PyMOL commands that place a pseudoatom at each C-alpha (Angstrom):
pseudoatom trace, name=CA, resn=UNK, resi=1, chain=A, elem=C, hetatm=0, pos=[-9.749, -2.782, -39.411]
pseudoatom trace, name=CA, resn=UNK, resi=2, chain=A, elem=C, hetatm=0, pos=[-9.387, -2.749, -35.632]
pseudoatom trace, name=CA, resn=UNK, resi=3, chain=A, elem=C, hetatm=0, pos=[-9.826, -5.909, -33.617]
pseudoatom trace, name=CA, resn=UNK, resi=4, chain=A, elem=C, hetatm=0, pos=[-11.402, -6.264, -30.203]
pseudoatom trace, name=CA, resn=UNK, resi=5, chain=A, elem=C, hetatm=0, pos=[-9.361, -7.701, -27.321]
pseudoatom trace, name=CA, resn=UNK, resi=6, chain=A, elem=C, hetatm=0, pos=[-10.904, -9.644, -24.501]
pseudoatom trace, name=CA, resn=UNK, resi=7, chain=A, elem=C, hetatm=0, pos=[-8.933, -10.261, -21.331]
pseudoatom trace, name=CA, resn=UNK, resi=8, chain=A, elem=C, hetatm=0, pos=[-9.428, -13.252, -19.055]
pseudoatom trace, name=CA, resn=UNK, resi=9, chain=A, elem=C, hetatm=0, pos=[-8.351, -12.278, -15.538]
pseudoatom trace, name=CA, resn=UNK, resi=10, chain=A, elem=C, hetatm=0, pos=[-9.704, -15.059, -13.349]
pseudoatom trace, name=CA, resn=UNK, resi=11, chain=A, elem=C, hetatm=0, pos=[-7.532, -15.872, -10.309]
pseudoatom trace, name=CA, resn=UNK, resi=12, chain=A, elem=C, hetatm=0, pos=[-4.774, -13.408, -11.237]
pseudoatom trace, name=CA, resn=UNK, resi=13, chain=A, elem=C, hetatm=0, pos=[-2.877, -13.537, -7.937]
pseudoatom trace, name=CA, resn=UNK, resi=14, chain=A, elem=C, hetatm=0, pos=[-0.187, -15.998, -9.060]
pseudoatom trace, name=CA, resn=UNK, resi=15, chain=A, elem=C, hetatm=0, pos=[-0.392, -15.656, -12.840]
pseudoatom trace, name=CA, resn=UNK, resi=16, chain=A, elem=C, hetatm=0, pos=[2.378, -14.320, -15.042]
pseudoatom trace, name=CA, resn=UNK, resi=17, chain=A, elem=C, hetatm=0, pos=[0.251, -14.212, -18.184]
pseudoatom trace, name=CA, resn=UNK, resi=18, chain=A, elem=C, hetatm=0, pos=[-3.242, -13.528, -19.520]
pseudoatom trace, name=CA, resn=UNK, resi=19, chain=A, elem=C, hetatm=0, pos=[-5.079, -14.790, -22.561]
pseudoatom trace, name=CA, resn=UNK, resi=20, chain=A, elem=C, hetatm=0, pos=[-6.262, -12.200, -25.052]
pseudoatom trace, name=CA, resn=UNK, resi=21, chain=A, elem=C, hetatm=0, pos=[-8.592, -12.756, -27.970]
pseudoatom trace, name=CA, resn=UNK, resi=22, chain=A, elem=C, hetatm=0, pos=[-7.479, -11.155, -31.208]
pseudoatom trace, name=CA, resn=UNK, resi=23, chain=A, elem=C, hetatm=0, pos=[-8.069, -12.179, -34.839]
pseudoatom trace, name=CA, resn=UNK, resi=24, chain=A, elem=C, hetatm=0, pos=[-10.520, -14.814, -33.544]
pseudoatom trace, name=CA, resn=UNK, resi=25, chain=A, elem=C, hetatm=0, pos=[-7.611, -16.573, -31.771]
pseudoatom trace, name=CA, resn=UNK, resi=26, chain=A, elem=C, hetatm=0, pos=[-6.694, -16.853, -28.100]
pseudoatom trace, name=CA, resn=UNK, resi=27, chain=A, elem=C, hetatm=0, pos=[-3.116, -15.743, -27.449]
pseudoatom trace, name=CA, resn=UNK, resi=28, chain=A, elem=C, hetatm=0, pos=[-1.206, -16.226, -24.191]
pseudoatom trace, name=CA, resn=UNK, resi=29, chain=A, elem=C, hetatm=0, pos=[0.515, -12.934, -23.412]
pseudoatom trace, name=CA, resn=UNK, resi=30, chain=A, elem=C, hetatm=0, pos=[3.172, -12.884, -20.683]
pseudoatom trace, name=CA, resn=UNK, resi=31, chain=A, elem=C, hetatm=0, pos=[3.125, -9.737, -18.524]
pseudoatom trace, name=CA, resn=UNK, resi=32, chain=A, elem=C, hetatm=0, pos=[6.929, -9.409, -18.483]
pseudoatom trace, name=CA, resn=UNK, resi=33, chain=A, elem=C, hetatm=0, pos=[6.905, -9.260, -22.304]
pseudoatom trace, name=CA, resn=UNK, resi=34, chain=A, elem=C, hetatm=0, pos=[4.630, -6.212, -22.481]
pseudoatom trace, name=CA, resn=UNK, resi=35, chain=A, elem=C, hetatm=0, pos=[6.379, -2.897, -23.137]
pseudoatom trace, name=CA, resn=UNK, resi=36, chain=A, elem=C, hetatm=0, pos=[3.456, -0.516, -23.843]
pseudoatom trace, name=CA, resn=UNK, resi=37, chain=A, elem=C, hetatm=0, pos=[-0.333, -0.641, -23.500]
pseudoatom trace, name=CA, resn=UNK, resi=38, chain=A, elem=C, hetatm=0, pos=[-2.268, 2.136, -25.260]
pseudoatom trace, name=CA, resn=UNK, resi=39, chain=A, elem=C, hetatm=0, pos=[-5.960, 2.865, -24.824]
pseudoatom trace, name=CA, resn=UNK, resi=40, chain=A, elem=C, hetatm=0, pos=[-7.665, 3.589, -28.152]
pseudoatom trace, name=CA, resn=UNK, resi=41, chain=A, elem=C, hetatm=0, pos=[-11.286, 4.333, -27.262]
pseudoatom trace, name=CA, resn=UNK, resi=42, chain=A, elem=C, hetatm=0, pos=[-13.014, 0.954, -27.279]
pseudoatom trace, name=CA, resn=UNK, resi=43, chain=A, elem=C, hetatm=0, pos=[-9.777, -0.848, -28.154]
pseudoatom trace, name=CA, resn=UNK, resi=44, chain=A, elem=C, hetatm=0, pos=[-6.378, -1.488, -26.582]
pseudoatom trace, name=CA, resn=UNK, resi=45, chain=A, elem=C, hetatm=0, pos=[-3.061, -1.672, -28.421]
pseudoatom trace, name=CA, resn=UNK, resi=46, chain=A, elem=C, hetatm=0, pos=[-0.394, -3.853, -26.770]
pseudoatom trace, name=CA, resn=UNK, resi=47, chain=A, elem=C, hetatm=0, pos=[3.286, -3.707, -27.781]
pseudoatom trace, name=CA, resn=UNK, resi=48, chain=A, elem=C, hetatm=0, pos=[5.635, -6.508, -26.715]
pseudoatom trace, name=CA, resn=UNK, resi=49, chain=A, elem=C, hetatm=0, pos=[9.405, -7.014, -26.456]
pseudoatom trace, name=CA, resn=UNK, resi=50, chain=A, elem=C, hetatm=0, pos=[9.291, -9.305, -29.493]
pseudoatom trace, name=CA, resn=UNK, resi=51, chain=A, elem=C, hetatm=0, pos=[7.989, -6.341, -31.570]
pseudoatom trace, name=CA, resn=UNK, resi=52, chain=A, elem=C, hetatm=0, pos=[4.575, -7.922, -32.000]
pseudoatom trace, name=CA, resn=UNK, resi=53, chain=A, elem=C, hetatm=0, pos=[1.585, -5.606, -31.658]
pseudoatom trace, name=CA, resn=UNK, resi=54, chain=A, elem=C, hetatm=0, pos=[-1.946, -6.677, -30.758]
pseudoatom trace, name=CA, resn=UNK, resi=55, chain=A, elem=C, hetatm=0, pos=[-5.006, -4.490, -31.304]
for i in range(1, 55): cmd.bond("trace and resi %d" % i, "trace and resi %d" % (i + 1))
show_as sticks, trace
zoom trace
């Protein structure tokens, strides 16, 4: 089952992270930890340096 991500990008000028909503939880995701972002239709898959994947 695919999960929907929601990005919160308010006042992004000086931020190094964004909060995403996945599995009904808010996760702080640091931009320098992202290795790949894939568009999957209505979803986004994010791969990180710590080998965690968020859909």
